[in-house]
ChimeraX commands (.cxc) that place a marker at each C-alpha (Angstrom):
marker #1 position 6.10,16.67,-3.87 radius 0.5
marker #1 position 5.30,13.06,-4.35 radius 0.5
marker #1 position 5.77,11.77,-7.98 radius 0.5
marker #1 position 2.58,11.49,-9.59 radius 0.5
marker #1 position 3.32,8.59,-12.10 radius 0.5
marker #1 position -0.22,7.66,-12.12 radius 0.5
marker #1 position -1.27,10.34,-14.29 radius 0.5
marker #1 position 0.85,9.49,-16.97 radius 0.5
marker #1 position -0.97,8.21,-19.90 radius 0.5
marker #1 position 1.31,5.11,-20.35 radius 0.5
marker #1 position 1.47,4.11,-16.61 radius 0.5
marker #1 position -2.32,4.83,-16.11 radius 0.5
marker #1 position -3.34,2.38,-18.86 radius 0.5
marker #1 position -1.12,-0.28,-17.66 radius 0.5
marker #1 position -2.30,-0.17,-14.25 radius 0.5
marker #1 position -5.99,-0.06,-15.10 radius 0.5
marker #1 position -5.18,-3.26,-16.86 radius 0.5
marker #1 position -3.88,-5.08,-13.70 radius 0.5
marker #1 position -6.25,-7.77,-11.74 radius 0.5
marker #1 position -6.33,-5.51,-8.67 radius 0.5
marker #1 position -7.83,-2.77,-10.85 radius 0.5
marker #1 position -10.07,-4.89,-12.79 radius 0.5
marker #1 position -11.43,-7.00,-10.17 radius 0.5
marker #1 position -10.88,-4.67,-7.06 radius 0.5
marker #1 position -10.04,-5.98,-3.61 radius 0.5
marker #1 position -10.79,-9.65,-4.68 radius 0.5
marker #1 position -8.15,-9.18,-7.40 radius 0.5
marker #1 position -5.40,-8.37,-4.95 radius 0.5
marker #1 position -4.10,-11.73,-3.49 radius 0.5
marker #1 position -2.87,-9.97,-0.55 radius 0.5
marker #1 position -6.26,-8.81,0.56 radius 0.5
marker #1 position -7.49,-11.41,2.93 radius 0.5
marker #1 position -4.34,-10.87,4.92 radius 0.5
marker #1 position -4.84,-7.14,5.03 radius 0.5
marker #1 position -8.68,-7.69,5.76 radius 0.5
marker #1 position -7.54,-9.90,8.80 radius 0.5
marker #1 position -5.78,-7.32,10.47 radius 0.5
marker #1 position -8.76,-4.55,10.33 radius 0.5
marker #1 position -10.44,-3.54,13.27 radius 0.5
marker #1 position -14.36,-3.38,13.13 radius 0.5
marker #1 position -15.28,-0.52,10.79 radius 0.5
marker #1 position -19.01,-0.31,11.58 radius 0.5
marker #1 position -19.65,3.32,12.81 radius 0.5
marker #1 position -15.97,4.28,12.44 radius 0.5
marker #1 position -14.24,7.15,10.65 radius 0.5
marker #1 position -11.47,6.03,8.16 radius 0.5
marker #1 position -8.83,7.55,6.17 radius 0.5
marker #1 position -7.65,5.80,2.95 radius 0.5
marker #1 position -4.03,7.14,2.08 radius 0.5
marker #1 position -3.58,6.29,-1.51 radius 0.5
marker #1 position -7.14,5.50,-2.51 radius 0.5
marker #1 position -7.00,4.88,-5.98 radius 0.5
marker #1 position -10.25,3.54,-7.65 radius 0.5
marker #1 position -11.67,3.81,-4.40 radius 0.5
marker #1 position -12.16,0.13,-3.85 radius 0.5
marker #1 position -11.40,-0.16,-0.13 radius 0.5
marker #1 position -13.35,3.30,0.68 radius 0.5
marker #1 position -16.63,1.61,-0.83 radius 0.5
marker #1 position -15.87,-1.74,0.71 radius 0.5
marker #1 position -15.69,0.12,4.22 radius 0.5
marker #1 position -18.79,2.18,3.73 radius 0.5
marker #1 position -20.72,-1.31,2.70 radius 0.5
marker #1 position -19.30,-2.83,6.04 radius 0.5
marker #1 position -21.04,0.43,8.02 radius 0.5
marker #1 position -18.06,2.76,8.24 radius 0.5
marker #1 position -19.44,6.21,9.21 radius 0.5
marker #1 position -17.01,7.90,6.74 radius 0.5
marker #1 position -14.14,7.52,4.46 radius 0.5
marker #1 position -11.67,10.28,3.47 radius 0.5
marker #1 position -10.00,8.74,0.36 radius 0.5
marker #1 position -6.68,10.77,-0.58 radius 0.5
marker #1 position -4.76,10.57,-3.60 radius 0.5
marker #1 position -2.05,12.66,-5.40 radius 0.5
marker #1 position -3.66,11.24,-9.01 radius 0.5
marker #1 position -6.56,13.23,-10.34 radius 0.5
marker #1 position -6.84,10.16,-12.93 radius 0.5
marker #1 position -7.22,7.97,-9.94 radius 0.5
marker #1 position -9.67,10.01,-8.23 radius 0.5
marker #1 position -11.96,10.55,-11.31 radius 0.5
marker #1 position -12.28,6.97,-11.71 radius 0.5
marker #1 position -13.12,6.43,-8.16 radius 0.5
marker #1 position -16.07,8.92,-8.41 radius 0.5
marker #1 position -17.04,7.62,-11.67 radius 0.5
marker #1 position -17.09,4.19,-10.23 radius 0.5
marker #1 position -20.00,5.49,-7.80 radius 0.5
marker #1 position -20.39,8.07,-5.42 radius 0.5
marker #1 position -21.70,8.10,-1.80 radius 0.5
marker #1 position -22.51,10.66,0.57 radius 0.5
marker #1 position -20.03,8.63,3.30 radius 0.5
marker #1 position -17.20,8.96,1.19 radius 0.5
marker #1 position -14.91,12.17,0.37 radius 0.5
marker #1 position -12.39,12.15,-2.11 radius 0.5
marker #1 position -9.76,14.74,-2.10 radius 0.5
marker #1 position -6.65,15.29,-3.91 radius 0.5
marker #1 position -3.47,15.29,-1.46 radius 0.5
marker #1 position 0.18,15.10,-1.45 radius 0.5
marker #1 position 1.08,12.49,1.21 radius 0.5
marker #1 position 4.39,14.23,1.89 radius 0.5
marker #1 position 2.51,17.59,3.08 radius 0.5
marker #1 position -0.58,16.02,4.44 radius 0.5
marker #1 position -2.43,17.91,7.26 radius 0.5
marker #1 position -5.44,15.98,9.01 radius 0.5
marker #1 position -7.72,16.93,12.11 radius 0.5
marker #1 position -6.28,15.70,15.33 radius 0.5
marker #1 position -7.83,12.72,16.55 radius 0.5
marker #1 position -10.18,12.63,13.57 radius 0.5
marker #1 position -9.97,8.84,12.70 radius 0.5
marker #1 position -10.43,5.66,13.93 radius 0.5
marker #1 position -8.55,3.86,11.19 radius 0.5
marker #1 position -5.70,4.68,8.71 radius 0.5
marker #1 position -5.22,2.31,5.87 radius 0.5
marker #1 position -2.91,2.44,2.99 radius 0.5
marker #1 position -2.33,-0.21,0.19 radius 0.5
marker #1 position 0.93,-0.14,-1.77 radius 0.5
marker #1 position 1.63,3.75,-1.46 radius 0.5
marker #1 position 4.25,4.19,1.54 radius 0.5
marker #1 position 7.40,3.25,-0.71 radius 0.5
marker #1 position 6.86,6.46,-2.79 radius 0.5
marker #1 position 7.04,8.45,0.35 radius 0.5
marker #1 position 10.26,10.35,0.90 radius 0.5
marker #1 position 9.56,11.96,4.26 radius 0.5
marker #1 position 7.76,8.92,5.91 radius 0.5
marker #1 position 8.50,9.53,9.12 radius 0.5
marker #1 position 6.68,12.92,8.74 radius 0.5
marker #1 position 3.73,10.89,7.37 radius 0.5
marker #1 position 3.83,8.66,10.12 radius 0.5
marker #1 position 4.00,11.45,12.89 radius 0.5
marker #1 position 0.69,13.06,10.73 radius 0.5
marker #1 position -1.19,9.76,11.07 radius 0.5
marker #1 position -0.33,9.24,14.84 radius 0.5
marker #1 position -1.80,12.53,15.48 radius 0.5
marker #1 position -4.79,12.09,13.31 radius 0.5
marker #1 position -6.02,8.85,15.19 radius 0.5
marker #1 position -8.31,8.72,17.85 radius 0.5
marker #1 position -6.66,6.81,21.05 radius 0.5
marker #1 position -6.52,3.14,20.50 radius 0.5
marker #1 position -6.93,3.88,16.57 radius 0.5
marker #1 position -5.17,1.57,14.33 radius 0.5
marker #1 position -2.89,1.82,11.31 radius 0.5
marker #1 position -2.93,-1.08,8.86 radius 0.5
marker #1 position -0.80,-0.88,5.69 radius 0.5
marker #1 position 0.90,-2.82,3.09 radius 0.5
marker #1 position 4.00,-1.72,1.58 radius 0.5
marker #1 position 6.69,-3.32,-1.41 radius 0.5
marker #1 position 8.91,-5.40,1.05 radius 0.5
marker #1 position 12.47,-3.99,1.24 radius 0.5
marker #1 position 13.87,-7.09,-0.05 radius 0.5
marker #1 position 11.98,-6.76,-3.03 radius 0.5
marker #1 position 12.62,-2.96,-2.98 radius 0.5
marker #1 position 16.34,-3.78,-3.38 radius 0.5
marker #1 position 15.91,-6.03,-6.19 radius 0.5
marker #1 position 14.40,-3.83,-8.78 radius 0.5
marker #1 position 16.76,-5.11,-11.26 radius 0.5
marker #1 position 17.12,-8.62,-10.18 radius 0.5
marker #1 position 19.59,-11.05,-11.87 radius 0.5
marker #1 position 17.87,-14.27,-12.45 radius 0.5
marker #1 position 19.59,-17.65,-13.12 radius 0.5
marker #1 position 17.78,-20.62,-14.65 radius 0.5
marker #1 position 19.31,-24.07,-14.08 radius 0.5
marker #1 position 18.53,-27.04,-16.19 radius 0.5
marker #1 position 15.45,-28.00,-14.41 radius 0.5
marker #1 position 13.74,-24.41,-15.01 radius 0.5
marker #1 position 14.44,-23.45,-11.25 radius 0.5
marker #1 position 15.43,-19.65,-10.84 radius 0.5
marker #1 position 17.60,-17.90,-8.37 radius 0.5
marker #1 position 17.20,-14.47,-6.94 radius 0.5
marker #1 position 19.86,-11.73,-5.81 radius 0.5
marker #1 position 19.29,-8.75,-3.43 radius 0.5
marker #1 position 21.10,-5.67,-4.74 radius 0.5
marker #1 position 22.63,-3.46,-2.14 radius 0.5
marker #1 position 19.85,-3.99,0.53 radius 0.5
marker #1 position 21.62,-2.07,3.12 radius 0.5
marker #1 position 21.69,1.18,0.87 radius 0.5
marker #1 position 18.53,2.98,1.69 radius 0.5
marker #1 position 17.29,5.73,-0.56 radius 0.5
marker #1 position 15.43,6.18,-3.92 radius 0.5
marker #1 position 15.48,3.24,-6.43 radius 0.5
marker #1 position 14.28,3.81,-10.04 radius 0.5
marker #1 position 12.25,1.00,-11.84 radius 0.5
marker #1 position 10.71,0.57,-15.12 radius 0.5
marker #1 position 7.52,-1.08,-14.08 radius 0.5
marker #1 position 4.25,0.22,-16.51 radius 0.5
marker #1 position 6.41,3.29,-17.45 radius 0.5
marker #1 position 9.76,4.59,-17.51 radius 0.5
marker #1 position 11.52,6.34,-14.46 radius 0.5
marker #1 position 9.15,5.08,-11.41 radius 0.5
marker #1 position 10.72,6.27,-8.40 radius 0.5
marker #1 position 10.17,4.49,-5.09 radius 0.5
marker #1 position 11.96,4.79,-1.89 radius 0.5
marker #1 position 13.95,1.67,-0.39 radius 0.5
marker #1 position 14.18,1.41,3.39 radius 0.5
marker #1 position 15.49,-1.76,5.54 radius 0.5
marker #1 position 12.91,-3.75,7.37 radius 0.5
marker #1 position 14.52,-2.29,10.79 radius 0.5
marker #1 position 13.92,1.02,9.68 radius 0.5
marker #1 position 10.39,0.54,8.94 radius 0.5
marker #1 position 9.60,-1.28,12.04 radius 0.5
marker #1 position 11.95,1.43,14.02 radius 0.5
marker #1 position 10.21,4.34,12.23 radius 0.5
marker #1 position 6.72,3.30,13.58 radius 0.5
marker #1 position 8.24,2.74,17.24 radius 0.5
marker #1 position 9.69,6.06,17.06 radius 0.5
marker #1 position 6.47,8.03,16.06 radius 0.5
marker #1 position 4.67,6.33,18.91 radius 0.5
marker #1 position 2.80,3.65,17.33 radius 0.5
marker #1 position 2.73,0.11,19.06 radius 0.5
marker #1 position 2.97,-2.88,16.65 radius 0.5
marker #1 position 0.23,-4.89,16.38 radius 0.5
marker #1 position 1.42,-7.55,13.48 radius 0.5
marker #1 position 3.88,-7.99,10.89 radius 0.5
marker #1 position 3.34,-10.27,7.92 radius 0.5
marker #1 position 6.10,-10.64,4.91 radius 0.5
marker #1 position 3.33,-11.66,2.88 radius 0.5
marker #1 position 3.61,-14.69,0.47 radius 0.5
marker #1 position 1.05,-16.89,-1.22 radius 0.5
marker #1 position -0.52,-19.73,0.35 radius 0.5
marker #1 position -1.29,-23.04,-1.19 radius 0.5
marker #1 position -4.95,-22.03,-1.95 radius 0.5
marker #1 position -3.57,-18.99,-3.72 radius 0.5
marker #1 position -1.34,-20.87,-5.81 radius 0.5
marker #1 position -3.99,-23.16,-6.98 radius 0.5
marker #1 position -5.92,-20.14,-7.74 radius 0.5
marker #1 position -3.10,-18.24,-9.41 radius 0.5
marker #1 position -0.21,-20.29,-10.51 radius 0.5
marker #1 position 1.51,-17.33,-11.58 radius 0.5
marker #1 position 1.94,-16.20,-8.00 radius 0.5
marker #1 position 4.82,-18.87,-7.76 radius 0.5
marker #1 position 7.50,-16.58,-8.28 radius 0.5
marker #1 position 6.50,-14.80,-4.85 radius 0.5
marker #1 position 7.92,-17.90,-3.18 radius 0.5
marker #1 position 11.48,-16.73,-4.01 radius 0.5
marker #1 position 11.12,-13.62,-1.80 radius 0.5
marker #1 position 8.45,-11.64,-0.08 radius 0.5
marker #1 position 7.10,-8.92,-2.25 radius 0.5
marker #1 position 4.90,-7.05,0.18 radius 0.5
marker #1 position 5.00,-6.60,3.78 radius 0.5
marker #1 position 1.79,-5.89,5.69 radius 0.5
marker #1 position 1.78,-4.01,9.10 radius 0.5
marker #1 position -0.88,-3.13,11.62 radius 0.5
marker #1 position 0.02,-0.75,14.61 radius 0.5
marker #1 position -2.18,0.87,16.96 radius 0.5
marker #1 position -2.12,4.29,18.57 radius 0.5
marker link #1:1,2 radius 0.2
marker link #1:2,3 radius 0.2
marker link #1:3,4 radius 0.2
marker link #1:4,5 radius 0.2
marker link #1:5,6 radius 0.2
marker link #1:6,7 radius 0.2
marker link #1:7,8 radius 0.2
marker link #1:8,9 radius 0.2
marker link #1:9,10 radius 0.2
marker link #1:10,11 radius 0.2
marker link #1:11,12 radius 0.2
marker link #1:12,13 radius 0.2
marker link #1:13,14 radius 0.2
marker link #1:14,15 radius 0.2
marker link #1:15,16 radius 0.2
marker link #1:16,17 radius 0.2
marker link #1:17,18 radius 0.2
marker link #1:18,19 radius 0.2
marker link #1:19,20 radius 0.2
marker link #1:20,21 radius 0.2
marker link #1:21,22 radius 0.2
marker link #1:22,23 radius 0.2
marker link #1:23,24 radius 0.2
marker link #1:24,25 radius 0.2
marker link #1:25,26 radius 0.2
marker link #1:26,27 radius 0.2
marker link #1:27,28 radius 0.2
marker link #1:28,29 radius 0.2
marker link #1:29,30 radius 0.2
marker link #1:30,31 radius 0.2
marker link #1:31,32 radius 0.2
marker link #1:32,33 radius 0.2
marker link #1:33,34 radius 0.2
marker link #1:34,35 radius 0.2
marker link #1:35,36 radius 0.2
marker link #1:36,37 radius 0.2
marker link #1:37,38 radius 0.2
marker link #1:38,39 radius 0.2
marker link #1:39,40 radius 0.2
marker link #1:40,41 radius 0.2
marker link #1:41,42 radius 0.2
marker link #1:42,43 radius 0.2
marker link #1:43,44 radius 0.2
marker link #1:44,45 radius 0.2
marker link #1:45,46 radius 0.2
marker link #1:46,47 radius 0.2
marker link #1:47,48 radius 0.2
marker link #1:48,49 radius 0.2
marker link #1:49,50 radius 0.2
marker link #1:50,51 radius 0.2
marker link #1:51,52 radius 0.2
marker link #1:52,53 radius 0.2
marker link #1:53,54 radius 0.2
marker link #1:54,55 radius 0.2
marker link #1:55,56 radius 0.2
marker link #1:56,57 radius 0.2
marker link #1:57,58 radius 0.2
marker link #1:58,59 radius 0.2
marker link #1:59,60 radius 0.2
marker link #1:60,61 radius 0.2
marker link #1:61,62 radius 0.2
marker link #1:62,63 radius 0.2
marker link #1:63,64 radius 0.2
marker link #1:64,65 radius 0.2
marker link #1:65,66 radius 0.2
marker link #1:66,67 radius 0.2
marker link #1:67,68 radius 0.2
marker link #1:68,69 radius 0.2
marker link #1:69,70 radius 0.2
marker link #1:70,71 radius 0.2
marker link #1:71,72 radius 0.2
marker link #1:72,73 radius 0.2
marker link #1:73,74 radius 0.2
marker link #1:74,75 radius 0.2
marker link #1:75,76 radius 0.2
marker link #1:76,77 radius 0.2
marker link #1:77,78 radius 0.2
marker link #1:78,79 radius 0.2
marker link #1:79,80 radius 0.2
marker link #1:80,81 radius 0.2
marker link #1:81,82 radius 0.2
marker link #1:82,83 radius 0.2
marker link #1:83,84 radius 0.2
marker link #1:84,85 radius 0.2
marker link #1:85,86 radius 0.2
marker link #1:86,87 radius 0.2
marker link #1:87,88 radius 0.2
marker link #1:88,89 radius 0.2
marker link #1:89,90 radius 0.2
marker link #1:90,91 radius 0.2
marker link #1:91,92 radius 0.2
marker link #1:92,93 radius 0.2
marker link #1:93,94 radius 0.2
marker link #1:94,95 radius 0.2
marker link #1:95,96 radius 0.2
marker link #1:96,97 radius 0.2
marker link #1:97,98 radius 0.2
marker link #1:98,99 radius 0.2
marker link #1:99,100 radius 0.2
marker link #1:100,101 radius 0.2
marker link #1:101,102 radius 0.2
marker link #1:102,103 radius 0.2
marker link #1:103,104 radius 0.2
marker link #1:104,105 radius 0.2
marker link #1:105,106 radius 0.2
marker link #1:106,107 radius 0.2
marker link #1:107,108 radius 0.2
marker link #1:108,109 radius 0.2
marker link #1:109,110 radius 0.2
marker link #1:110,111 radius 0.2
marker link #1:111,112 radius 0.2
marker link #1:112,113 radius 0.2
marker link #1:113,114 radius 0.2
marker link #1:114,115 radius 0.2
marker link #1:115,116 radius 0.2
marker link #1:116,117 radius 0.2
marker link #1:117,118 radius 0.2
marker link #1:118,119 radius 0.2
marker link #1:119,120 radius 0.2
marker link #1:120,121 radius 0.2
marker link #1:121,122 radius 0.2
marker link #1:122,123 radius 0.2
marker link #1:123,124 radius 0.2
marker link #1:124,125 radius 0.2
marker link #1:125,126 radius 0.2
marker link #1:126,127 radius 0.2
marker link #1:127,128 radius 0.2
marker link #1:128,129 radius 0.2
marker link #1:129,130 radius 0.2
marker link #1:130,131 radius 0.2
marker link #1:131,132 radius 0.2
marker link #1:132,133 radius 0.2
marker link #1:133,134 radius 0.2
marker link #1:134,135 radius 0.2
marker link #1:135,136 radius 0.2
marker link #1:136,137 radius 0.2
marker link #1:137,138 radius 0.2
marker link #1:138,139 radius 0.2
marker link #1:139,140 radius 0.2
marker link #1:140,141 radius 0.2
marker link #1:141,142 radius 0.2
marker link #1:142,143 radius 0.2
marker link #1:143,144 radius 0.2
marker link #1:144,145 radius 0.2
marker link #1:145,146 radius 0.2
marker link #1:146,147 radius 0.2
marker link #1:147,148 radius 0.2
marker link #1:148,149 radius 0.2
marker link #1:149,150 radius 0.2
marker link #1:150,151 radius 0.2
marker link #1:151,152 radius 0.2
marker link #1:152,153 radius 0.2
marker link #1:153,154 radius 0.2
marker link #1:154,155 radius 0.2
marker link #1:155,156 radius 0.2
marker link #1:156,157 radius 0.2
marker link #1:157,158 radius 0.2
marker link #1:158,159 radius 0.2
marker link #1:159,160 radius 0.2
marker link #1:160,161 radius 0.2
marker link #1:161,162 radius 0.2
marker link #1:162,163 radius 0.2
marker link #1:163,164 radius 0.2
marker link #1:164,165 radius 0.2
marker link #1:165,166 radius 0.2
marker link #1:166,167 radius 0.2
marker link #1:167,168 radius 0.2
marker link #1:168,169 radius 0.2
marker link #1:169,170 radius 0.2
marker link #1:170,171 radius 0.2
marker link #1:171,172 radius 0.2
marker link #1:172,173 radius 0.2
marker link #1:173,174 radius 0.2
marker link #1:174,175 radius 0.2
marker link #1:175,176 radius 0.2
marker link #1:176,177 radius 0.2
marker link #1:177,178 radius 0.2
marker link #1:178,179 radius 0.2
marker link #1:179,180 radius 0.2
marker link #1:180,181 radius 0.2
marker link #1:181,182 radius 0.2
marker link #1:182,183 radius 0.2
marker link #1:183,184 radius 0.2
marker link #1:184,185 radius 0.2
marker link #1:185,186 radius 0.2
marker link #1:186,187 radius 0.2
marker link #1:187,188 radius 0.2
marker link #1:188,189 radius 0.2
marker link #1:189,190 radius 0.2
marker link #1:190,191 radius 0.2
marker link #1:191,192 radius 0.2
marker link #1:192,193 radius 0.2
marker link #1:193,194 radius 0.2
marker link #1:194,195 radius 0.2
marker link #1:195,196 radius 0.2
marker link #1:196,197 radius 0.2
marker link #1:197,198 radius 0.2
marker link #1:198,199 radius 0.2
marker link #1:199,200 radius 0.2
marker link #1:200,201 radius 0.2
marker link #1:201,202 radius 0.2
marker link #1:202,203 radius 0.2
marker link #1:203,204 radius 0.2
marker link #1:204,205 radius 0.2
marker link #1:205,206 radius 0.2
marker link #1:206,207 radius 0.2
marker link #1:207,208 radius 0.2
marker link #1:208,209 radius 0.2
marker link #1:209,210 radius 0.2
marker link #1:210,211 radius 0.2
marker link #1:211,212 radius 0.2
marker link #1:212,213 radius 0.2
marker link #1:213,214 radius 0.2
marker link #1:214,215 radius 0.2
marker link #1:215,216 radius 0.2
marker link #1:216,217 radius 0.2
marker link #1:217,218 radius 0.2
marker link #1:218,219 radius 0.2
marker link #1:219,220 radius 0.2
marker link #1:220,221 radius 0.2
marker link #1:221,222 radius 0.2
marker link #1:222,223 radius 0.2
marker link #1:223,224 radius 0.2
marker link #1:224,225 radius 0.2
marker link #1:225,226 radius 0.2
marker link #1:226,227 radius 0.2
marker link #1:227,228 radius 0.2
marker link #1:228,229 radius 0.2
marker link #1:229,230 radius 0.2
marker link #1:230,231 radius 0.2
marker link #1:231,232 radius 0.2
marker link #1:232,233 radius 0.2
marker link #1:233,234 radius 0.2
marker link #1:234,235 radius 0.2
marker link #1:235,236 radius 0.2
marker link #1:236,237 radius 0.2
marker link #1:237,238 radius 0.2
marker link #1:238,239 radius 0.2
marker link #1:239,240 radius 0.2
marker link #1:240,241 radius 0.2
marker link #1:241,242 radius 0.2
view
């Protein structure tokens, strides 16, 4: 079963203070890049994998989606999503993405924000999603960039001008990485960029776009703290079609 770190009190409390938790999609600096890859959602059926507080599900129905199935392993996340506003066009369901079952050709879009790096059997999940998408359906997701994943304990060196250098740690060694982010013992699954791309191809997807996301000059003006993200890509954003 997927590690359910989000239901621990310490982690959930810390997560609830993040800008993306307080401000929603607008608090996530990568949201414009994700939004640009989304197909028209009006009248479509969507599945949101790792739906969290339900920000994307609510955005989708506001833009005309026929139905959104929001899935998350965390009861606390689902409770918060429901409390923030129920809608007959949204169904929230607790689900372990490692053991996911979805109706064949039941969705036009599968969306996920920063959830796939927790999945051990990503190949199995991608096969499930490929089968669950109607012909021509799209998969759009963000994931922690493999370079970022490989540096969960980076070594920083600050020069006399205050500039920092940054080192990748065993990038080629795939598998679980344990970090201490908001709580002790958060386990994520490191895969190289090549592995991620090939998993999509091998499970039948057609790659449409790959974005090694970094802040734009406009982003840096609005959020100067994002300057650290210029050292290496923190997120990888991908779009693929069935």
